[in-house]
CHARMM internal coordinates of N, CA and C (Angstrom, degrees):
IC EDIT
DIST 1 N 1 CA 1.4343
DIST 1 CA 1 C 1.5321
ANGL 1 N 1 CA 1 C 110.09
DIST 1 C 2 N 1.3015
ANGL 1 CA 1 C 2 N 117.23
DIHE 1 N 1 CA 1 C 2 N -34.90
DIST 2 N 2 CA 1.4611
ANGL 1 C 2 N 2 CA 119.58
DIHE 1 CA 1 C 2 N 2 CA 179.13
DIST 2 CA 2 C 1.5190
ANGL 2 N 2 CA 2 C 111.40
DIHE 1 C 2 N 2 CA 2 C -65.04
DIST 2 C 3 N 1.3103
ANGL 2 CA 2 C 3 N 117.30
DIHE 2 N 2 CA 2 C 3 N -33.62
DIST 3 N 3 CA 1.4668
ANGL 2 C 3 N 3 CA 119.76
DIHE 2 CA 2 C 3 N 3 CA 176.60
DIST 3 CA 3 C 1.5229
ANGL 3 N 3 CA 3 C 111.13
DIHE 2 C 3 N 3 CA 3 C -65.42
DIST 3 C 4 N 1.3179
ANGL 3 CA 3 C 4 N 116.69
DIHE 3 N 3 CA 3 C 4 N -37.11
DIST 4 N 4 CA 1.4619
ANGL 3 C 4 N 4 CA 121.11
DIHE 3 CA 3 C 4 N 4 CA 176.74
DIST 4 CA 4 C 1.5222
ANGL 4 N 4 CA 4 C 108.98
DIHE 3 C 4 N 4 CA 4 C -65.24
DIST 4 C 5 N 1.3146
ANGL 4 CA 4 C 5 N 117.37
DIHE 4 N 4 CA 4 C 5 N -42.49
DIST 5 N 5 CA 1.4628
ANGL 4 C 5 N 5 CA 120.67
DIHE 4 CA 4 C 5 N 5 CA 177.17
DIST 5 CA 5 C 1.5252
ANGL 5 N 5 CA 5 C 111.55
DIHE 4 C 5 N 5 CA 5 C -62.87
DIST 5 C 6 N 1.3250
ANGL 5 CA 5 C 6 N 116.04
DIHE 5 N 5 CA 5 C 6 N -40.21
DIST 6 N 6 CA 1.4721
ANGL 5 C 6 N 6 CA 119.59
DIHE 5 CA 5 C 6 N 6 CA 179.31
DIST 6 CA 6 C 1.5244
ANGL 6 N 6 CA 6 C 112.31
DIHE 5 C 6 N 6 CA 6 C -62.89
DIST 6 C 7 N 1.3141
ANGL 6 CA 6 C 7 N 116.94
DIHE 6 N 6 CA 6 C 7 N -27.72
DIST 7 N 7 CA 1.4613
ANGL 6 C 7 N 7 CA 120.25
DIHE 6 CA 6 C 7 N 7 CA 178.57
DIST 7 CA 7 C 1.5286
ANGL 7 N 7 CA 7 C 111.03
DIHE 6 C 7 N 7 CA 7 C -66.48
DIST 7 C 8 N 1.3284
ANGL 7 CA 7 C 8 N 117.28
DIHE 7 N 7 CA 7 C 8 N -31.72
DIST 8 N 8 CA 1.4705
ANGL 7 C 8 N 8 CA 120.24
DIHE 7 CA 7 C 8 N 8 CA 179.63
DIST 8 CA 8 C 1.5265
ANGL 8 N 8 CA 8 C 112.41
DIHE 7 C 8 N 8 CA 8 C -100.04
DIST 8 C 9 N 1.3265
ANGL 8 CA 8 C 9 N 116.72
DIHE 8 N 8 CA 8 C 9 N -18.13
DIST 9 N 9 CA 1.4615
ANGL 8 C 9 N 9 CA 122.13
DIHE 8 CA 8 C 9 N 9 CA 178.55
DIST 9 CA 9 C 1.5248
ANGL 9 N 9 CA 9 C 108.11
DIHE 8 C 9 N 9 CA 9 C -135.83
DIST 9 C 10 N 1.3319
ANGL 9 CA 9 C 10 N 117.23
DIHE 9 N 9 CA 9 C 10 N 78.19
DIST 10 N 10 CA 1.4688
ANGL 9 C 10 N 10 CA 121.15
DIHE 9 CA 9 C 10 N 10 CA -173.70
DIST 10 CA 10 C 1.5280
ANGL 10 N 10 CA 10 C 114.83
DIHE 9 C 10 N 10 CA 10 C -56.29
DIST 10 C 11 N 1.3098
ANGL 10 CA 10 C 11 N 118.25
DIHE 10 N 10 CA 10 C 11 N -25.78
DIST 11 N 11 CA 1.4571
ANGL 10 C 11 N 11 CA 120.84
DIHE 10 CA 10 C 11 N 11 CA -178.88
DIST 11 CA 11 C 1.5178
ANGL 11 N 11 CA 11 C 113.91
DIHE 10 C 11 N 11 CA 11 C -85.45
DIST 11 C 12 N 1.3182
ANGL 11 CA 11 C 12 N 116.99
DIHE 11 N 11 CA 11 C 12 N 8.44
DIST 12 N 12 CA 1.4618
ANGL 11 C 12 N 12 CA 121.44
DIHE 11 CA 11 C 12 N 12 CA -177.14
DIST 12 CA 12 C 1.5196
ANGL 12 N 12 CA 12 C 111.64
DIHE 11 C 12 N 12 CA 12 C -60.15
DIST 12 C 13 N 1.3216
ANGL 12 CA 12 C 13 N 115.59
DIHE 12 N 12 CA 12 C 13 N 128.71
DIST 13 N 13 CA 1.4556
ANGL 12 C 13 N 13 CA 122.25
DIHE 12 CA 12 C 13 N 13 CA 171.12
DIST 13 CA 13 C 1.5247
ANGL 13 N 13 CA 13 C 106.09
DIHE 12 C 13 N 13 CA 13 C -114.65
DIST 13 C 14 N 1.3380
ANGL 13 CA 13 C 14 N 117.83
DIHE 13 N 13 CA 13 C 14 N 104.24
DIST 14 N 14 CA 1.4652
ANGL 13 C 14 N 14 CA 120.65
DIHE 13 CA 13 C 14 N 14 CA -175.64
DIST 14 CA 14 C 1.5276
ANGL 14 N 14 CA 14 C 113.66
DIHE 13 C 14 N 14 CA 14 C -56.74
DIST 14 C 15 N 1.3261
ANGL 14 CA 14 C 15 N 116.82
DIHE 14 N 14 CA 14 C 15 N -26.54
DIST 15 N 15 CA 1.4674
ANGL 14 C 15 N 15 CA 120.38
DIHE 14 CA 14 C 15 N 15 CA -179.50
DIST 15 CA 15 C 1.5216
ANGL 15 N 15 CA 15 C 112.23
DIHE 14 C 15 N 15 CA 15 C -68.49
DIST 15 C 16 N 1.3285
ANGL 15 CA 15 C 16 N 117.09
DIHE 15 N 15 CA 15 C 16 N -22.82
DIST 16 N 16 CA 1.4601
ANGL 15 C 16 N 16 CA 120.15
DIHE 15 CA 15 C 16 N 16 CA -177.00
DIST 16 CA 16 C 1.5209
ANGL 16 N 16 CA 16 C 113.01
DIHE 15 C 16 N 16 CA 16 C -104.17
DIST 16 C 17 N 1.3091
ANGL 16 CA 16 C 17 N 117.38
DIHE 16 N 16 CA 16 C 17 N 1.43
DIST 17 N 17 CA 1.4661
ANGL 16 C 17 N 17 CA 120.86
DIHE 16 CA 16 C 17 N 17 CA -178.75
DIST 17 CA 17 C 1.5241
ANGL 17 N 17 CA 17 C 109.65
DIHE 16 C 17 N 17 CA 17 C -98.46
DIST 17 C 18 N 1.3327
ANGL 17 CA 17 C 18 N 117.01
DIHE 17 N 17 CA 17 C 18 N 103.65
DIST 18 N 18 CA 1.4658
ANGL 17 C 18 N 18 CA 119.02
DIHE 17 CA 17 C 18 N 18 CA 177.94
DIST 18 CA 18 C 1.5262
ANGL 18 N 18 CA 18 C 110.98
DIHE 17 C 18 N 18 CA 18 C -64.83
DIST 18 C 19 N 1.3207
ANGL 18 CA 18 C 19 N 118.26
DIHE 18 N 18 CA 18 C 19 N 145.60
DIST 19 N 19 CA 1.4602
ANGL 18 C 19 N 19 CA 121.23
DIHE 18 CA 18 C 19 N 19 CA -177.61
DIST 19 CA 19 C 1.5295
ANGL 19 N 19 CA 19 C 113.63
DIHE 18 C 19 N 19 CA 19 C -62.75
DIST 19 C 20 N 1.3384
ANGL 19 CA 19 C 20 N 117.02
DIHE 19 N 19 CA 19 C 20 N -19.11
DIST 20 N 20 CA 1.4591
ANGL 19 C 20 N 20 CA 119.74
DIHE 19 CA 19 C 20 N 20 CA -178.57
DIST 20 CA 20 C 1.5333
ANGL 20 N 20 CA 20 C 113.04
DIHE 19 C 20 N 20 CA 20 C -105.10
DIST 20 C 21 N 1.3337
ANGL 20 CA 20 C 21 N 117.03
DIHE 20 N 20 CA 20 C 21 N 10.40
DIST 21 N 21 CA 1.4631
ANGL 20 C 21 N 21 CA 120.96
DIHE 20 CA 20 C 21 N 21 CA 179.37
DIST 21 CA 21 C 1.5220
ANGL 21 N 21 CA 21 C 110.51
DIHE 20 C 21 N 21 CA 21 C -76.27
DIST 21 C 22 N 1.3082
ANGL 21 CA 21 C 22 N 116.39
DIHE 21 N 21 CA 21 C 22 N 141.74
DIST 22 N 22 CA 1.4571
ANGL 21 C 22 N 22 CA 121.99
DIHE 21 CA 21 C 22 N 22 CA 174.19
DIST 22 CA 22 C 1.5266
ANGL 22 N 22 CA 22 C 107.48
DIHE 21 C 22 N 22 CA 22 C -65.01
DIST 22 C 23 N 1.3300
ANGL 22 CA 22 C 23 N 117.10
DIHE 22 N 22 CA 22 C 23 N 115.87
DIST 23 N 23 CA 1.4653
ANGL 22 C 23 N 23 CA 121.02
DIHE 22 CA 22 C 23 N 23 CA -174.83
DIST 23 CA 23 C 1.5221
ANGL 23 N 23 CA 23 C 112.60
DIHE 22 C 23 N 23 CA 23 C -60.32
DIST 23 C 24 N 1.3127
ANGL 23 CA 23 C 24 N 117.35
DIHE 23 N 23 CA 23 C 24 N -42.70
DIST 24 N 24 CA 1.4694
ANGL 23 C 24 N 24 CA 120.05
DIHE 23 CA 23 C 24 N 24 CA -177.86
DIST 24 CA 24 C 1.5165
ANGL 24 N 24 CA 24 C 111.19
DIHE 23 C 24 N 24 CA 24 C -63.28
DIST 24 C 25 N 1.3260
ANGL 24 CA 24 C 25 N 116.98
DIHE 24 N 24 CA 24 C 25 N -41.62
DIST 25 N 25 CA 1.4598
ANGL 24 C 25 N 25 CA 120.57
DIHE 24 CA 24 C 25 N 25 CA 179.98
DIST 25 CA 25 C 1.5238
ANGL 25 N 25 CA 25 C 111.52
DIHE 24 C 25 N 25 CA 25 C -74.43
DIST 25 C 26 N 1.3267
ANGL 25 CA 25 C 26 N 116.77
DIHE 25 N 25 CA 25 C 26 N -47.82
DIST 26 N 26 CA 1.4627
ANGL 25 C 26 N 26 CA 121.17
DIHE 25 CA 25 C 26 N 26 CA -175.50
DIST 26 CA 26 C 1.5192
ANGL 26 N 26 CA 26 C 112.50
DIHE 25 C 26 N 26 CA 26 C -63.64
DIST 26 C 27 N 1.3344
ANGL 26 CA 26 C 27 N 116.53
DIHE 26 N 26 CA 26 C 27 N -34.74
DIST 27 N 27 CA 1.4623
ANGL 26 C 27 N 27 CA 120.53
DIHE 26 CA 26 C 27 N 27 CA -177.08
DIST 27 CA 27 C 1.5213
ANGL 27 N 27 CA 27 C 112.46
DIHE 26 C 27 N 27 CA 27 C -101.56
DIST 27 C 28 N 1.3353
ANGL 27 CA 27 C 28 N 115.87
DIHE 27 N 27 CA 27 C 28 N -2.44
DIST 28 N 28 CA 1.4655
ANGL 27 C 28 N 28 CA 122.08
DIHE 27 CA 27 C 28 N 28 CA 179.83
DIST 28 CA 28 C 1.5269
ANGL 28 N 28 CA 28 C 111.01
DIHE 27 C 28 N 28 CA 28 C 53.04
DIST 28 C 29 N 1.3264
ANGL 28 CA 28 C 29 N 115.25
DIHE 28 N 28 CA 28 C 29 N 52.06
DIST 29 N 29 CA 1.4619
ANGL 28 C 29 N 29 CA 120.62
DIHE 28 CA 28 C 29 N 29 CA 178.30
DIST 29 CA 29 C 1.5244
ANGL 29 N 29 CA 29 C 109.30
DIHE 28 C 29 N 29 CA 29 C -105.72
DIST 29 C 30 N 1.3107
ANGL 29 CA 29 C 30 N 115.39
DIHE 29 N 29 CA 29 C 30 N 147.02
DIST 30 N 30 CA 1.4548
ANGL 29 C 30 N 30 CA 120.24
DIHE 29 CA 29 C 30 N 30 CA 178.10
DIST 30 CA 30 C 1.5292
ANGL 30 N 30 CA 30 C 109.56
DIHE 29 C 30 N 30 CA 30 C -95.68
DIST 30 C 31 N 1.3092
ANGL 30 CA 30 C 31 N 116.12
DIHE 30 N 30 CA 30 C 31 N -176.70
DIST 31 N 31 CA 1.4653
ANGL 30 C 31 N 31 CA 119.74
DIHE 30 CA 30 C 31 N 31 CA -176.01
DIST 31 CA 31 C 1.5254
ANGL 31 N 31 CA 31 C 112.22
DIHE 30 C 31 N 31 CA 31 C -64.54
DIST 31 C 32 N 1.3214
ANGL 31 CA 31 C 32 N 117.14
DIHE 31 N 31 CA 31 C 32 N -32.85
DIST 32 N 32 CA 1.4679
ANGL 31 C 32 N 32 CA 119.97
DIHE 31 CA 31 C 32 N 32 CA 178.43
DIST 32 CA 32 C 1.5355
ANGL 32 N 32 CA 32 C 110.59
DIHE 31 C 32 N 32 CA 32 C -68.56
DIST 32 C 33 N 1.3248
ANGL 32 CA 32 C 33 N 116.31
DIHE 32 N 32 CA 32 C 33 N -42.00
DIST 33 N 33 CA 1.4704
ANGL 32 C 33 N 33 CA 120.21
DIHE 32 CA 32 C 33 N 33 CA 176.17
DIST 33 CA 33 C 1.5241
ANGL 33 N 33 CA 33 C 110.11
DIHE 32 C 33 N 33 CA 33 C -61.05
DIST 33 C 34 N 1.3339
ANGL 33 CA 33 C 34 N 115.75
DIHE 33 N 33 CA 33 C 34 N -41.04
DIST 34 N 34 CA 1.4563
ANGL 33 C 34 N 34 CA 119.46
DIHE 33 CA 33 C 34 N 34 CA -179.42
DIST 34 CA 34 C 1.5208
ANGL 34 N 34 CA 34 C 110.88
DIHE 33 C 34 N 34 CA 34 C -65.51
DIST 34 C 35 N 1.3148
ANGL 34 CA 34 C 35 N 116.38
DIHE 34 N 34 CA 34 C 35 N -37.75
DIST 35 N 35 CA 1.4659
ANGL 34 C 35 N 35 CA 120.55
DIHE 34 CA 34 C 35 N 35 CA 175.13
DIST 35 CA 35 C 1.5256
ANGL 35 N 35 CA 35 C 109.86
DIHE 34 C 35 N 35 CA 35 C -59.84
DIST 35 C 36 N 1.3203
ANGL 35 CA 35 C 36 N 117.23
DIHE 35 N 35 CA 35 C 36 N -43.61
DIST 36 N 36 CA 1.4714
ANGL 35 C 36 N 36 CA 121.00
DIHE 35 CA 35 C 36 N 36 CA 178.01
DIST 36 CA 36 C 1.5343
ANGL 36 N 36 CA 36 C 111.07
DIHE 35 C 36 N 36 CA 36 C -64.10
DIST 36 C 37 N 1.3263
ANGL 36 CA 36 C 37 N 116.40
DIHE 36 N 36 CA 36 C 37 N -34.00
DIST 37 N 37 CA 1.4618
ANGL 36 C 37 N 37 CA 120.74
DIHE 36 CA 36 C 37 N 37 CA 175.53
DIST 37 CA 37 C 1.5312
ANGL 37 N 37 CA 37 C 109.92
DIHE 36 C 37 N 37 CA 37 C -63.13
DIST 37 C 38 N 1.3356
ANGL 37 CA 37 C 38 N 116.91
DIHE 37 N 37 CA 37 C 38 N -46.90
DIST 38 N 38 CA 1.4694
ANGL 37 C 38 N 38 CA 121.00
DIHE 37 CA 37 C 38 N 38 CA 179.41
DIST 38 CA 38 C 1.5295
ANGL 38 N 38 CA 38 C 110.86
DIHE 37 C 38 N 38 CA 38 C -61.97
DIST 38 C 39 N 1.3245
ANGL 38 CA 38 C 39 N 116.81
DIHE 38 N 38 CA 38 C 39 N -41.31
DIST 39 N 39 CA 1.4646
ANGL 38 C 39 N 39 CA 120.93
DIHE 38 CA 38 C 39 N 39 CA 177.48
DIST 39 CA 39 C 1.5250
ANGL 39 N 39 CA 39 C 110.09
DIHE 38 C 39 N 39 CA 39 C -64.39
DIST 39 C 40 N 1.3230
ANGL 39 CA 39 C 40 N 115.93
DIHE 39 N 39 CA 39 C 40 N -40.60
DIST 40 N 40 CA 1.4642
ANGL 39 C 40 N 40 CA 120.60
DIHE 39 CA 39 C 40 N 40 CA 178.03
DIST 40 CA 40 C 1.5138
ANGL 40 N 40 CA 40 C 112.44
DIHE 39 C 40 N 40 CA 40 C -62.39
DIST 40 C 41 N 1.3319
ANGL 40 CA 40 C 41 N 116.68
DIHE 40 N 40 CA 40 C 41 N -39.15
DIST 41 N 41 CA 1.4675
ANGL 40 C 41 N 41 CA 119.96
DIHE 40 CA 40 C 41 N 41 CA 176.62
DIST 41 CA 41 C 1.5173
ANGL 41 N 41 CA 41 C 110.25
DIHE 40 C 41 N 41 CA 41 C -62.67
DIST 41 C 42 N 1.3192
ANGL 41 CA 41 C 42 N 115.41
DIHE 41 N 41 CA 41 C 42 N -41.51
DIST 42 N 42 CA 1.4671
ANGL 41 C 42 N 42 CA 119.79
DIHE 41 CA 41 C 42 N 42 CA 178.54
DIST 42 CA 42 C 1.5281
ANGL 42 N 42 CA 42 C 110.66
DIHE 41 C 42 N 42 CA 42 C -60.64
DIST 42 C 43 N 1.3246
ANGL 42 CA 42 C 43 N 116.39
DIHE 42 N 42 CA 42 C 43 N -46.68
DIST 43 N 43 CA 1.4727
ANGL 42 C 43 N 43 CA 120.34
DIHE 42 CA 42 C 43 N 43 CA -179.10
DIST 43 CA 43 C 1.5276
ANGL 43 N 43 CA 43 C 111.92
DIHE 42 C 43 N 43 CA 43 C -66.39
DIST 43 C 44 N 1.3197
ANGL 43 CA 43 C 44 N 116.58
DIHE 43 N 43 CA 43 C 44 N -41.46
DIST 44 N 44 CA 1.4687
ANGL 43 C 44 N 44 CA 120.56
DIHE 43 CA 43 C 44 N 44 CA -175.80
DIST 44 CA 44 C 1.5197
ANGL 44 N 44 CA 44 C 113.28
DIHE 43 C 44 N 44 CA 44 C -74.84
DIST 44 C 45 N 1.3364
ANGL 44 CA 44 C 45 N 116.40
DIHE 44 N 44 CA 44 C 45 N -35.53
DIST 45 N 45 CA 1.4591
ANGL 44 C 45 N 45 CA 119.74
DIHE 44 CA 44 C 45 N 45 CA -173.00
DIST 45 CA 45 C 1.5172
ANGL 45 N 45 CA 45 C 114.33
DIHE 44 C 45 N 45 CA 45 C -115.98
DIST 45 C 46 N 1.3388
ANGL 45 CA 45 C 46 N 117.31
DIHE 45 N 45 CA 45 C 46 N -6.66
DIST 46 N 46 CA 1.4517
ANGL 45 C 46 N 46 CA 120.36
DIHE 45 CA 45 C 46 N 46 CA -178.62
DIST 46 CA 46 C 1.5153
ANGL 46 N 46 CA 46 C 112.94
DIHE 45 C 46 N 46 CA 46 C 69.76
DIST 46 C 47 N 1.3285
ANGL 46 CA 46 C 47 N 115.78
DIHE 46 N 46 CA 46 C 47 N 25.82
DIST 47 N 47 CA 1.4618
ANGL 46 C 47 N 47 CA 122.16
DIHE 46 CA 46 C 47 N 47 CA -177.79
DIST 47 CA 47 C 1.5223
ANGL 47 N 47 CA 47 C 108.52
DIHE 46 C 47 N 47 CA 47 C -111.06
DIST 47 C 48 N 1.3068
ANGL 47 CA 47 C 48 N 116.92
DIHE 47 N 47 CA 47 C 48 N 119.33
DIST 48 N 48 CA 1.4562
ANGL 47 C 48 N 48 CA 120.10
DIHE 47 CA 47 C 48 N 48 CA 175.51
DIST 48 CA 48 C 1.5249
ANGL 48 N 48 CA 48 C 108.54
DIHE 47 C 48 N 48 CA 48 C -69.91
DIST 48 C 49 N 1.3239
ANGL 48 CA 48 C 49 N 115.77
DIHE 48 N 48 CA 48 C 49 N 133.60
DIST 49 N 49 CA 1.4575
ANGL 48 C 49 N 49 CA 121.44
DIHE 48 CA 48 C 49 N 49 CA 179.31
DIST 49 CA 49 C 1.5258
ANGL 49 N 49 CA 49 C 107.53
DIHE 48 C 49 N 49 CA 49 C -120.38
DIST 49 C 50 N 1.3386
ANGL 49 CA 49 C 50 N 116.79
DIHE 49 N 49 CA 49 C 50 N 91.01
DIST 50 N 50 CA 1.4612
ANGL 49 C 50 N 50 CA 119.22
DIHE 49 CA 49 C 50 N 50 CA -179.98
DIST 50 CA 50 C 1.5332
ANGL 50 N 50 CA 50 C 110.69
DIHE 49 C 50 N 50 CA 50 C -67.92
DIST 50 C 51 N 1.3079
ANGL 50 CA 50 C 51 N 115.52
DIHE 50 N 50 CA 50 C 51 N 154.42
DIST 51 N 51 CA 1.4639
ANGL 50 C 51 N 51 CA 120.90
DIHE 50 CA 50 C 51 N 51 CA -178.47
DIST 51 CA 51 C 1.5273
ANGL 51 N 51 CA 51 C 111.70
DIHE 50 C 51 N 51 CA 51 C -55.59
DIST 51 C 52 N 1.3008
ANGL 51 CA 51 C 52 N 117.29
DIHE 51 N 51 CA 51 C 52 N -33.47
DIST 52 N 52 CA 1.4697
ANGL 51 C 52 N 52 CA 121.19
DIHE 51 CA 51 C 52 N 52 CA 179.05
DIST 52 CA 52 C 1.5300
ANGL 52 N 52 CA 52 C 112.23
DIHE 51 C 52 N 52 CA 52 C -62.00
DIST 52 C 53 N 1.3245
ANGL 52 CA 52 C 53 N 117.28
DIHE 52 N 52 CA 52 C 53 N -20.96
DIST 53 N 53 CA 1.4686
ANGL 52 C 53 N 53 CA 121.58
DIHE 52 CA 52 C 53 N 53 CA -179.13
DIST 53 CA 53 C 1.5243
ANGL 53 N 53 CA 53 C 113.44
DIHE 52 C 53 N 53 CA 53 C -93.58
DIST 53 C 54 N 1.3170
ANGL 53 CA 53 C 54 N 118.48
DIHE 53 N 53 CA 53 C 54 N -3.45
DIST 54 N 54 CA 1.4664
ANGL 53 C 54 N 54 CA 120.84
DIHE 53 CA 53 C 54 N 54 CA -177.14
DIST 54 CA 54 C 1.5199
ANGL 54 N 54 CA 54 C 112.14
DIHE 53 C 54 N 54 CA 54 C -56.27
DIST 54 C 55 N 1.3287
ANGL 54 CA 54 C 55 N 117.26
DIHE 54 N 54 CA 54 C 55 N -36.52
DIST 55 N 55 CA 1.4600
ANGL 54 C 55 N 55 CA 119.39
DIHE 54 CA 54 C 55 N 55 CA 179.71
DIST 55 CA 55 C 1.5252
ANGL 55 N 55 CA 55 C 111.57
DIHE 54 C 55 N 55 CA 55 C -66.65
DIST 55 C 56 N 1.3068
ANGL 55 CA 55 C 56 N 117.83
DIHE 55 N 55 CA 55 C 56 N -15.81
DIST 56 N 56 CA 1.4676
ANGL 55 C 56 N 56 CA 121.96
DIHE 55 CA 55 C 56 N 56 CA 175.92
DIST 56 CA 56 C 1.5179
ANGL 56 N 56 CA 56 C 111.67
DIHE 55 C 56 N 56 CA 56 C -79.63
DIST 56 C 57 N 1.3259
ANGL 56 CA 56 C 57 N 116.98
DIHE 56 N 56 CA 56 C 57 N -4.82
DIST 57 N 57 CA 1.4680
ANGL 56 C 57 N 57 CA 122.44
DIHE 56 CA 56 C 57 N 57 CA -177.08
DIST 57 CA 57 C 1.5277
ANGL 57 N 57 CA 57 C 110.75
DIHE 56 C 57 N 57 CA 57 C -114.18
DIST 57 C 58 N 1.3091
ANGL 57 CA 57 C 58 N 116.45
DIHE 57 N 57 CA 57 C 58 N 39.81
DIST 58 N 58 CA 1.4543
ANGL 57 C 58 N 58 CA 123.16
DIHE 57 CA 57 C 58 N 58 CA -175.27
DIST 58 CA 58 C 1.5262
ANGL 58 N 58 CA 58 C 112.57
DIHE 57 C 58 N 58 CA 58 C -70.00
DIST 58 C 59 N 1.3298
ANGL 58 CA 58 C 59 N 116.86
DIHE 58 N 58 CA 58 C 59 N -42.09
DIST 59 N 59 CA 1.4628
ANGL 58 C 59 N 59 CA 122.15
DIHE 58 CA 58 C 59 N 59 CA -178.74
DIST 59 CA 59 C 1.5302
ANGL 59 N 59 CA 59 C 109.78
DIHE 58 C 59 N 59 CA 59 C -125.10
DIST 59 C 60 N 1.3140
ANGL 59 CA 59 C 60 N 115.82
DIHE 59 N 59 CA 59 C 60 N 170.19
DIST 60 N 60 CA 1.4624
ANGL 59 C 60 N 60 CA 120.77
DIHE 59 CA 59 C 60 N 60 CA 176.77
DIST 60 CA 60 C 1.5266
ANGL 60 N 60 CA 60 C 110.07
DIHE 59 C 60 N 60 CA 60 C -61.63
DIST 60 C 61 N 1.3219
ANGL 60 CA 60 C 61 N 116.62
DIHE 60 N 60 CA 60 C 61 N -42.34
DIST 61 N 61 CA 1.4702
ANGL 60 C 61 N 61 CA 120.79
DIHE 60 CA 60 C 61 N 61 CA 178.52
DIST 61 CA 61 C 1.5312
ANGL 61 N 61 CA 61 C 110.24
DIHE 60 C 61 N 61 CA 61 C -62.23
DIST 61 C 62 N 1.3415
ANGL 61 CA 61 C 62 N 116.70
DIHE 61 N 61 CA 61 C 62 N -39.71
DIST 62 N 62 CA 1.4599
ANGL 61 C 62 N 62 CA 120.25
DIHE 61 CA 61 C 62 N 62 CA 177.24
DIST 62 CA 62 C 1.5283
ANGL 62 N 62 CA 62 C 111.17
DIHE 61 C 62 N 62 CA 62 C -61.46
DIST 62 C 63 N 1.3325
ANGL 62 CA 62 C 63 N 116.12
DIHE 62 N 62 CA 62 C 63 N -40.86
DIST 63 N 63 CA 1.4633
ANGL 62 C 63 N 63 CA 120.53
DIHE 62 CA 62 C 63 N 63 CA -179.63
DIST 63 CA 63 C 1.5199
ANGL 63 N 63 CA 63 C 110.88
DIHE 62 C 63 N 63 CA 63 C -63.38
DIST 63 C 64 N 1.3188
ANGL 63 CA 63 C 64 N 116.58
DIHE 63 N 63 CA 63 C 64 N -43.08
DIST 64 N 64 CA 1.4629
ANGL 63 C 64 N 64 CA 120.76
DIHE 63 CA 63 C 64 N 64 CA 178.78
DIST 64 CA 64 C 1.5299
ANGL 64 N 64 CA 64 C 110.00
DIHE 63 C 64 N 64 CA 64 C -61.50
DIST 64 C 65 N 1.3262
ANGL 64 CA 64 C 65 N 116.64
DIHE 64 N 64 CA 64 C 65 N -46.98
DIST 65 N 65 CA 1.4706
ANGL 64 C 65 N 65 CA 120.57
DIHE 64 CA 64 C 65 N 65 CA 179.24
DIST 65 CA 65 C 1.5251
ANGL 65 N 65 CA 65 C 111.22
DIHE 64 C 65 N 65 CA 65 C -61.90
DIST 65 C 66 N 1.3188
ANGL 65 CA 65 C 66 N 116.44
DIHE 65 N 65 CA 65 C 66 N -41.73
DIST 66 N 66 CA 1.4619
ANGL 65 C 66 N 66 CA 121.36
DIHE 65 CA 65 C 66 N 66 CA -179.78
DIST 66 CA 66 C 1.5276
ANGL 66 N 66 CA 66 C 110.26
DIHE 65 C 66 N 66 CA 66 C -61.18
DIST 66 C 67 N 1.3351
ANGL 66 CA 66 C 67 N 116.03
DIHE 66 N 66 CA 66 C 67 N -48.55
DIST 67 N 67 CA 1.4668
ANGL 66 C 67 N 67 CA 119.76
DIHE 66 CA 66 C 67 N 67 CA -179.19
DIST 67 CA 67 C 1.5244
ANGL 67 N 67 CA 67 C 111.30
DIHE 66 C 67 N 67 CA 67 C -64.73
DIST 67 C 68 N 1.3151
ANGL 67 CA 67 C 68 N 116.67
DIHE 67 N 67 CA 67 C 68 N -41.19
DIST 68 N 68 CA 1.4736
ANGL 67 C 68 N 68 CA 119.30
DIHE 67 CA 67 C 68 N 68 CA 178.14
DIST 68 CA 68 C 1.5202
ANGL 68 N 68 CA 68 C 110.70
DIHE 67 C 68 N 68 CA 68 C -60.60
DIST 68 C 69 N 1.3339
ANGL 68 CA 68 C 69 N 115.83
DIHE 68 N 68 CA 68 C 69 N -42.73
DIST 69 N 69 CA 1.4677
ANGL 68 C 69 N 69 CA 120.49
DIHE 68 CA 68 C 69 N 69 CA 179.78
DIST 69 CA 69 C 1.5182
ANGL 69 N 69 CA 69 C 110.95
DIHE 68 C 69 N 69 CA 69 C -64.47
DIST 69 C 70 N 1.3367
ANGL 69 CA 69 C 70 N 116.24
DIHE 69 N 69 CA 69 C 70 N -46.81
DIST 70 N 70 CA 1.4554
ANGL 69 C 70 N 70 CA 120.99
DIHE 69 CA 69 C 70 N 70 CA -178.52
DIST 70 CA 70 C 1.5302
ANGL 70 N 70 CA 70 C 111.92
DIHE 69 C 70 N 70 CA 70 C -67.19
DIST 70 C 71 N 1.3212
ANGL 70 CA 70 C 71 N 116.74
DIHE 70 N 70 CA 70 C 71 N -42.46
DIST 71 N 71 CA 1.4596
ANGL 70 C 71 N 71 CA 120.09
DIHE 70 CA 70 C 71 N 71 CA -178.98
DIST 71 CA 71 C 1.5233
ANGL 71 N 71 CA 71 C 111.35
DIHE 70 C 71 N 71 CA 71 C -72.92
DIST 71 C 72 N 1.3088
ANGL 71 CA 71 C 72 N 116.89
DIHE 71 N 71 CA 71 C 72 N -30.21
DIST 72 N 72 CA 1.4676
ANGL 71 C 72 N 72 CA 120.57
DIHE 71 CA 71 C 72 N 72 CA 177.06
DIST 72 CA 72 C 1.5080
ANGL 72 N 72 CA 72 C 111.83
DIHE 71 C 72 N 72 CA 72 C -70.13
DIST 72 C 73 N 1.3392
ANGL 72 CA 72 C 73 N 115.51
DIHE 72 N 72 CA 72 C 73 N -28.07
DIST 73 N 73 CA 1.4542
ANGL 72 C 73 N 73 CA 120.31
DIHE 72 CA 72 C 73 N 73 CA -179.79
DIST 73 CA 73 C 1.5170
ANGL 73 N 73 CA 73 C 111.91
DIHE 72 C 73 N 73 CA 73 C -83.37
DIST 73 C 74 N 1.3237
ANGL 73 CA 73 C 74 N 116.42
DIHE 73 N 73 CA 73 C 74 N -13.56
DIST 74 N 74 CA 1.4762
ANGL 73 C 74 N 74 CA 119.93
DIHE 73 CA 73 C 74 N 74 CA -176.60
DIST 74 CA 74 C 1.4992
ANGL 74 N 74 CA 74 C 111.91
DIHE 73 C 74 N 74 CA 74 C -78.91
END
COOR INIT
IC SEED 1 N 1 CA 1 C
IC BUILD
């Protein structure tokens, strides 16, 4: 997942990103970057991320929980 984030935020340093930080604010990404992040998650994990679920991807911890839930259901 961090590699997907790095694709939209090349300056990402995972050591400085707290798991509860707002991803959009912490990485200074706009809505288009976030869309690319969602697409990247789909490509990397085979998990469809509908726009209605974007609010479930607020923090890094949220993303991990979301993927675990989606992959566990697959």
